[in-house]
N, C-alpha and C positions, 0 to 999 in steps of 0.2 A: 343538179349542182352534185359535183361528184366529192364523194367527201369517205377517206381511208379512218377507219379504228383497229386501235388494235390493243392488246393486254397479251402478257405471260399468263399460260395457263398451263402448270403441267410440267414445265420446262420448254414448251412449246412455244412459239409465238401462231396467237390465234386476231385473223386478221378480215376485220367487215369490210368491205366496200360498197357503202352504198349510190347509188345512182350512177353508177359506171355500164351499168344491163340490166335489158329486161325494164325498160322505163315505162311499159305501154301495164303494166301488171300492178295491184295495186298499191303492192306492197316487193320488194326485193333488194336480194345481197347475194352479191358474189365470195363466199368463204374463203376464206385461208385456213389453213393448221400447218404449218407445217410444209410439206410440201403436196399434202393432199387440200384437193379445190371440189365444193359444190355448190350447185346453181341454186339458192333455197326463192322461192314465189309465194304470194300468199292474194289470189284473187276473188273476188265474190260476185255474183248477179246483180243487176240493177233493182232486180221484183225479186220477191217471192215465191217458189215453189208452193201451186196451189194443189191442193186436196193431200197434201200432208200434214202430217199428227208429230213429224219430227226435223230435229236439226240433218242438214241436208251438209255433210261437213265429207269429203273428199281429201285422203293423202295420202298420196305418194311415193316411193324410195325409188327414183329408177337407178340399176348399177349400168353404167355403158362402158363396153367390155377397153376399148379405147383408154379409158384410163389407168389400166397395168398394162398397156400395149399388145391387146390381141385382138383376133380376130374371131368374133365367134363359129361356134364350131355350126353343124348339121346344113343342109344343102342353104340353106338361105341367106346366111353368111350376114344379118344383121340381128337386132336382141330384139325376141319375141316377148310372151309374155312374163311377166315378172318372176323372179327366181323367190323360191322360198324364204330366205334369208331376206331376202327383199322386204316378201309382205310381211316378215313380222318385223322387221324397224321400221315399216311404214305402222304397224297396230304400234310399236312401244313411244312414237312421235304422235299418235292417235291421242291416246290413251290418259297423257296430264293437258296435250290441250284441250281436248271437248268440252272439259268442263267451266273454260273460263270464258265460252262464248256463250251471250244473250239463253235463257231455255225459252224463250217466245219466240227467236231469229229464226226464220226461216227462207232464207235467203243460199243460193248456193256458195260455198264454199270451199276451193283444192288447193292445199297447200301441196307443192311444187318443192321435191327435192332431188336434184339431176347431180349426181357423182360423174365426177370429168377428169378428176387424177387425186393416182392413190399413194401417198406414202406407206410405209407397210411400219412407222413407227407412229402414226396416225390415223386410227382409226376413224373411216369418214363419218360413219352413222355421227359422230360428236358434232361436229360444222352441221351437220343436217338436223340434227335434235334441235340444237341451238335457232340454225337459222330459221326454221319456222319459228322458231318465238321470235325472233327478229324482226322478221320480214312480215308477222301479222302485227305485231305491236306500236310498227311505223306506218303501218299502212292506216287509210281511212273504215277497216272495219272492225266495228265492235268487237271488243275482247279487250279483258281484264286480266293481261298481263302486267308482267311478264313473268315466266318462268323459265327457268334453264336445268340442264341435263347436266348430271354426271356419271363417271361410268370408275368404278372401284376392283381394284383387283388383290388378291393376297397370295404373298411369298412367301415361304418362310418365317408368316407369319405376321408379317410386315403388309400394312397399306403401299396400294401407288394406285396412284392415281391418273385414271384415263390409259389404262395398259396399253403398251403396244401388239399386234398380231402376236407375235413371236412372246410376249408378255401372259398372255391370254393363256396359250396352249397348256404354258408352269401353274398359270393361278390356279390356289385351291379356291379362290371364289369367283363369279362373273357378274357384277353387280352393278341395277343402273337406275340411279334414285334423281328423280325429276321433284323439284319443290319452287313454290314460290316465293314472295317475301319471307312469309312467314311460317308454313308449313309445306312439310312433304306430300308430293300429289299423286307422285306415282313410283311404284317399286315393285324390278323384276330382275330375280335374282338364279342364279344356275351356283352349286357348292356341292363341294366333299366335307359331307356332313361337319359343316361350319356348326358352334354349338350359338345358340341365342343371342347368350351377351353380344361375343361377338360380332355376330349379325345386325345387332342395335348398335353398336358403335360403327359398324362401318357403315353404315345407315345415315347417320349425324356429319360421319366424316364429310358424306358427299354434300350433304345436306350446306355444312358450314364452307365448301371449295360453290357451292350453289349462289352464295349469299354474294359472291366476289364479282361471280357473270350478270347476275342480275344488276347491280351496281355500273357495271360497263354496260349493259343494256339501256338502262334508262340513261346515262349517258347520250347515248343514239337517240334514243327514242325525243329527247329534250331538243335537239340540235336538228332532229329528221323526221319525227313523225307530223304525219299531217291528221287532222280535227276529225274524229270520227263523224258517220252519216250517219241521220235520221233511217228510222228502219219503218217500215209497219209490223207493229205489233201482232203478235199471234197469241196471246195469251185469253183462258178465259172470260167472257164477263160476268165479274162478279153479281148483277144480277141474278143470272143463270142460278149459278151456285146455290142463290137465296130461295129462287123459284123449286129445285130440286129438291133440296134440302126441307121444303114444306109437306114434297108428296110424297119423297122417304127419307124419313128423321132417320138421325145419325142412328139410333139404336139400332133400326132396321138392316142398315151397312153393314152395321156391327155380325150381328145374328148370320149376313148372306157372307161374308169372309172369313167366319170362323167354323171353318172344319178343316181336316186334315187332308179331306178326298180335294185336289186336283180339277175333277167333271164336275163336283157339285157343286163346288164355290162358283167356276164359269156359268155352271144353269143358272143357279141366283142371279148372279150378275147380267144374265143374259135377259132373265124377267126383268131384272129392276131397269132396264134398257128398254125393253120392248115398253111396260106401263109409263118411265118419260117422253117414248117417242109420243102415242100415241096423247100425251096431255102436249103436247107440244108440240100440235100433229100443222098449225098454223101460224108456226112460227119458224121459219126457212132458216133463215140466221144463228138462229139455237143451236138448232139437228145440223145443222155445219159442222158448229164444236160439241156435239153431245157427246159423242165416244170420249172426248178428250176429258170432255167434263166428267164424264164417269170414272175415269181413270184416276183421276187427279182426287176425285170425293174418295174412292177407294184409298188413295194414298195418305189422304190426311186422313184416314179413318188404323190402317196400318198402322198408324206410325204414333198415331195419338197413345191407341194399342198397347206400342210394346215399350214406347217412354212414359209415359204419367202410368200406364195399371201395370206396367211388365207381362202382359199379356201375348200370348203367339198365336197367328193364327190356327195352327192345330193344336195348340192348347200346350205344347212344352214349357218345361223350365227353361230359363235364358239360356241354362250353358247345356240343355240336354242334348242328346245326339238322337237321333230320328233309330226308325230299328233297324238295324242290322243285321244279315246275311251273306254268307259265300258258300262258295262251293268250287271244287274241280273235276275237269275232264267230263263234262258236259258235255262236247262235238267229241265225238268218236273220229282215229284217224288220223287227227292234225297231230302235230305235234306234243301239242301242248294249248291248253286251255281255261278258261274259271271265270265265273259271273258273282259280280260283287252287286250288291244292292243294299240301299242306303232309301228308306221310305219308297218313295215313288221315282224312284232313279237306281238304275241298274242298267250294268254295264257289264256284254263280256266280251273280253278280248282272249285273242289267237294267236298263238307263238309257231312263226314259220322259221326253221334252221335249212341253211344253206352253207356249201362253200364259200370260202372267202373271194371268190371267184366272183360271188354275183351280189356285192357289195356295193354300194350306189356310188357313184362316180359324180363330184360335183366339180362344176369348173367356174369358175365365180371369179371376187376381185382380190385374188389374193395371189400369191408368185406362182403356184404350181397349184394343178389338179388335185384334189385330195378327195380319200374315197370315206366313205361315211357306213363302218361293218354296225350300228345299231341303227334299224328306222322303226320310227314310230308313227300308225297311224290312227286318226279318229277319224270315224260316222256317226252324222247326223241326221239318221234319214226324216222325212216330215210325220211318220207315223209313235215315232214316241212320244210326240207331244197333241196326237191325235189330229192334225192335221194331212192334209191332201197336194201334194203338192210335187212335181217331177224330179228326177234328181239330174244335177246338172256337175256333180262330182264335185272339190272339196273347195269350201269359201273359205275366206281370210278367216274368218272361226273357228272352221274347224281343224284347219290350219297351222293357227294360231293354240290350240288343243293338243293338236297332238306334238305340237316341238316342246310344250311345256311338259307335257307326263315324259318326252323324251330324257330332258335335261334334269328333268326328278330321278330317271332308273341311271343316266349314265353313270352315274360317282359308285355302282356297287356291282358296277357286270364284269363279269371277268378278264383277265387282259387275253389276248389274241394267243400269248402262250401256253395258256390255261385252258381256255376253250378257243380253238380255232375254226369257228363258225362263225357266219353275219349272219346274222337276228332279227327277226321285221315280228314286232305284234303290231294287230290289229283291234281296233277295240270299235266295237258296234254296241254303236245306244240302243236298248232295246223299251226303255223307258225315261224322259225326263221328269224330271221337278227342282232343279236347281243340283248344281258342282256338278257336272258328269267329267270334268276335266279331271276331278279327286278322285271320282271312285274309279275313274279308267287309269289311273296312279295304280288303290288295290288290287284291280282284277287284275293289271298286264305286271304287274312283281309274283301273282299268286299263277299266272300265269308261265311265267318264265322259270320257274320252281317247277313247276309240273313236268316240264319240259327237259328238264335236267339241265340247265343253263346255271352253274353253279354261282348264284349272283350271291356275295359277300354277306347282305341281311336285308330284311323284306324294306320296302319302303310300302308311305301310306300316306295320303294327303287330305286334305279337312279345309272345311273356308269359313272362316268368319265373318258376319255379317255386323252392321253397325246402324243407330238411327241419332239422329243428333237434335237437340233443341235450342234454343236462342242465343246461348254462350256456352266457351267451348268443353267447360264443365258440366254440361249437361248433356250428356249422352248416353248410349247403353250399347253395349258388344255383346254380338248376339252368338254361339257357338254353332255349324253347322246350319250355316241358314237354305232355303229352300227356296224355289223360285220367286213366289208371290213377296219374299222377303230381300231380296238383289232386285226384284223391278223396282221398289215400292222406299227401298233404305237408298245410305249414303257411299255404300263399300261392301266390297265381296273381296278379301285379304285370302288370298291362298295359299297355303304351305304345306309342302310335300318334305317327307322326310325318313330319316332310321330311329331307333331308341337313342341313337346317339349325337343327332345333328339334325338339321337343316342340308338337305338338297336342294331346293326349288321354290323362288316365291314367284307369285303374279298378283301386284295390287292393283284394283281400279275401284276410283270411286268417283260419285257424282258432285259431289261438292268442293270447295276452296280449299283444301287440304285439311290434314290429319296433324294432331298435336302428337308430342313425344306419347304422353301417358296413352294415349290411344294407341297407336304404334306396339307399345311396349305390352299391352291389355292384349292384345289379336295373337301376336307372338305366343304370349304364355300360354292360350285359352286354347291356340291350334297346339299347341306342343300337348299338353293333357289330352285332348281328344286322339290327337292321334295315337299317342302311347296304349290308348285305350282301344282302338278299332285293332294297333299291332296284335297288343295281347288277347282281348275279349272276342277277337273273329278272325283274322286273314291267321294266326299263328295255329287255332283252334281247324281251320279247313285244313292248312298243309305248312308243318312249323322248320322241315328244312330241303332245299333242292333237293329232288332226285339221285342217286348216284348214277345213272346212267340216261342218256336221252331214250327216247320211247321206239316204240317197235318200228315203225311208220317214217322218225327221221334217220336222215342219211348219217351215217356213222363217217368218224373225217381217221386216219392216220396218219402219222406226222415221223417224218424221219429227217434227216440232214446228208448233206452231199456237200462235197468241196463245189466252191462259187467256180472253181474255174472247168466242169464237168459240168453246168450248168448244157453249156451249150452242145455237149456233145447229148444231152439227154433231150433237148429239145429240138435240135438235127435244123438242117435245113429246110428256111422257111416252114420249122412249125413242124418238119415230116415226119423227126421220130417219134414227139409226145403225139404225136396226131393219130399215130399209130395205135399206140398204148392203150391210146384211151378207144379206140374202137374195139382194139381184142378185148378189151376188159368191161368196157362200159359203164370205167370210172369216172369221174372229174381230179385232175390233178392242177399244184397250183404251186408258183414257184417263187421264192423271195429274191433275191438279189443277192440277200445273203445263203444261199442252197436250202432257206429252210422248203423241205416241200409235205405238204399236205396234202392226199390221195383220198378221195370222197365216192362214198358208196353203199350200197346196201346189200351186196354180197361181197361175205366175207373174204369168201376163197376168192374171187375175180380180186377185189382190194389188197388179197394178198400176192396174188399174180403179180398185179401191176407193181408192186411196191420192189420183187423180187425183181423185175424189166430194170427197174430203177436202178436198182441195188448192183445190177451185172454193166450194164452201162455206163454208171460213174465211178465205176473199181479201176485200177491201176492192176491189167491181168498179168497173171505171175504164173511158173511155167507148176505143173501137178494141178492147176485149177477146173474143175468138171463140169460141164454145161450139157444140158439137151437141147437142142435145135431142131431146125428141119431143113434139108437138102432143099435150096433154092437153084442152084444154080451147076452142072457138071462140065467138065471139059476133058481132054482127054491126059490133062496130067493129074486129076483130082477131080476134088469136086466141094463147095462152097457152104458153107453150113451158116442159118441163120442162127445164132442162140437169143438174141434180143431184137426189137426193131430197130432196122440201121446197123446192125454192127453183125459182122458176118468174121468167117474165120476160114482156112482151106487146110481141108483133110489130103495129101497128098497122096495120088494110088500106088503107094509103098506103102501107106498107112492106115492105109481100108482096112484088110482083111490079112491074117498070119501068115494066109498062106498066100503062093503067086497071081495075084489075077492081070488079064489080058487089056481087059479094057471097062473102064467104072462102071458101064451101067450094066454089069456084071452080076454086079452088089448093093448096087445104089439106084432109086428113081426119084424124080423129083416129086417134093414132098413128102419124103420119108422123114419121119422122128427120129435122129440118130442121138448117141450120149458120146459126146467127147473129150480128150481131156489138152489142156494146155502143155503144146512142148515148146512154148518160147517163139523167139520171133526168126521168121525162116530169113535171108542175106538178103530179100528185098525189106526189112524190117514189116512185113504182116505178120498179125497174128497165126499161128502153125497149129494145127489138132492132129489128133492122132485117135482113129475108134478101137485100131488093135490093142492097143496099150492102156485101154482103161481096164483098172481091175475088175478083177471080175465078181467081188460082191455087191460094186458097184451096177456093171453090165447086166 
């Protein structure tokens, strides 16, 4: 049966159509927000996937170019692999949804969100996020929802709920918050050094709006929801846990995991696992889930040690950061490099500078193709965790970590006018044991300064963790979590910022939400840690951007010309500008307002190119002196090219102070001559003279 539900959300109508389309999916909703339309579906397999020890959830966000009236570029003319924006949106949908599925559920689940129409006033991410929750809630798939998601912007200090694409461009805050009925379950933010108290206020403003949406979703579920289906639980049998504890007492497991060396801990667990495999050799059903059982045993041990005994696996205090180190100029000849080490996490970031023409072009679901001037790329090779597997390019995790670091650093970058370069930073993970994304922010900040990029302030990042007990007030927040505390803990709360405020947040949790005291304590902890990292480590390695770009970086000279002269400089089909580039070896960018950037490594050639552009773009006046080459000889005179595509005629009577019968008696093709402008002839052409050039010039 087809039903339609509507509510007013941030001044626009959100409409949910149930039973209208995609009826064979477990759950489906056609979402409308203004004129933005997204089809959300939830499907699950009938049986669990065999041989896995995780919940196989796939979240897709499909951008259809017809949604904005575009035909995809390239030869194929159809949508290809997901864009970076689509991948990041999928991750934002995934993170609040995943913890609400049963932990022992092993059926494949796919949440698909297809953007079919885009209204610039209504961001399609909003109906996609809400659609994923609604379709899962009304389906027969086990799910402990609903959850809701709201975006918050801030313009002139005022919060804006679900800002439009245009508002996002001028907003000092881009915050996304997901909530259940009781708690915040996911936070993601980019910000222009927003103060901690303002950020907390914004988070709970979004949480309030989410409660209105959840009430709306509950009404839909009450009328359209299907009974949840039964499923085959993959939980580890309690009798197996009891048998394991007989062979490996809790004290032995504590000794195994209580070390600050990841490799040592892994060896200890390997030996324990081998001992258990020998003990259970004749119990195949136990051997099938032994790996998961050992994992759960480690998890319970670590959580108990932290929560009850306040003991961390590497012996640190609850608020203590692992040993830190920072250095710059690690890699020769690159434009800038820096390495940041925190315990067994080590990142090297390399900065590359290029002309603005090398900025990334992005053709997405907005009205115009946009350029991305700053690019941050993050790589996570298998050797960084002591594993061996072939590199297949960046996955969703790498793209997400790169985007987080990029978001953290964009607020401190110089403007194009201040620094007319395209900038790329690449973070290479040398070693990983937790929070590599935050280490990449620290390394990138230093690398940018080493490259001579005049960032306004350095940015540092750090992560806080969480272990919870049976009640909301039984918890402990951990500063600087390592890999084990991330795997076995309940939260990874990443915060990046300067001394003066937050520039980025990404919060993932494995439980059903955080209380406000936990959120406030995590933000306070990360501020304290970030101040320490900036002052005691990063600023001691490099305390300010270098005054100039490095020896091997391209140099850029900026100049302005009359916009009416841009066509003269470019020439027909680019002939003139290409001739300048060919002669000098520089790169040239010209904007519509007449701003010209000349990029090269040879200062003399750059000056030559600038002079050519000045000549072409200037209005010629009587008395101006130029140097050029003879490019054509006629009976009546010679044509001299004094800039690419710019020629003037020297009449035969103006070539020499004596009378000559033939131009060839004095000039040959290719001769370099100095001429003076005599104004325009009767035909309106520029007229030059060689004989009237002042002696001091000639």
